N, C-alpha and C positions, 0 to 999 in steps of 0.2 A: 504494500500500500504506500509506503514511504517513497519507494522508487517511482511509483506512478505519479505521485505529487511532484517530485523533483523533475520528472520528465515533462509534465505539464508546464511547470514554471520555465523550464528551458525553452520549450516550444513557444510560449508566450513572449519570452525575452527575444528570441530570434525574430518573431513576427514584428515586435516593436522596433527592433533595429532595422528591419527591412523597410518599415514605414518611414523611419527617419532617413534612411539611406536613399530612398526614392525621392525625397525632397518634399514631403507633405507640407503644405503651406500652413503658416501660423497666423494668428491675429496680429502678432507683432509685425510680421512682414507686410500684411495688408495695411495696417495703420501707417507704417513707415512709407509705403508706396503712395498712399493717398494724402499724407500730411501736407505736402506742398499744394494740394488742391483746396484746402480749407478756406483760404480767402475767396477763391472763386465760388465755392459752394455756399458760402454764407453772405457774400457781398455782391456776387455777380461779376459782370465784366467779361474778361477773357482769361482762360486758364493760361498760366505761364508754361514755359518750356519744361521746368522741373516737374510740374503737375502732369503734363502729358507724358513725360518720360516714365513717371511712376505708374500711370494708367497702362502704358504699354508693357511695363515690367509685370504688373499684376496680371494682365491678360496672358502674358507668356508663361506665368507660373500657375495658371489654372487650366491645365490641359485635360485633367481627368474630371469625371463627374463628382467624385468625392472632394477634390480640391475646389471645384466651383461651388459646391454646397457649403464647404467650410468657409471659403472666402465670402460667400453671400451672407452667412451668419455674422461674420466679422464686420462686414460693411454695414449691415443692418444695425448692429450694436453701436458702431461708431457714429452712424447717422443719427441715432437716437440720443447721443451725447451732445448734439448741437441743436438746440431748440430753434435756432435761427437759420437752419439749413434751408436753402431755397430749393424746393422740389423741381422747379423748372430748370435750374442750373444743374441739378443732379442728373436730370433726364437728358440734358443737352451735352453733358461733358464728353461722352465718347465721340460724338460727331464733331464737336469742336476740336478734339484731339486727332481727328481723322482715322478713328478705328471703330471696330465693332466689338464692344466689350462683352465678354461672356458672362459677366457677373453684374446684375443690376445694382444701381446705387439707389436704395429706397429704404424708408423706415418701415414699410408695411408689407414687403414682398414675402411670400411663403417660400422660404429657401428649400423646403422639402420637394418642391416641384422642379427644381433646377436639375437638368440632366447633363 
């Protein structure tokens, strides 16, 4: 019985390492990528080059469905920290940066529907 418990722990550890090794996205990464966009998202105007670079990086780091759902939840949580976030600016950000973002920037999106 003890051997089985140890085997299960080893398998879980290997699985966890595989997830880290494949580069699963974190909320810290999402926040860092979108931090330069906060002025645009709260005040409007035009997004800066650093903002668009972060959006492109975020898009490149969300290739799997799991990463897109994780990033979606991170973006949703971040958006809810800014009560003055302008929804129209959030919706226009990808097009203003010239890309099609795979993760919506929204306070209300159901991230479980992201594929």
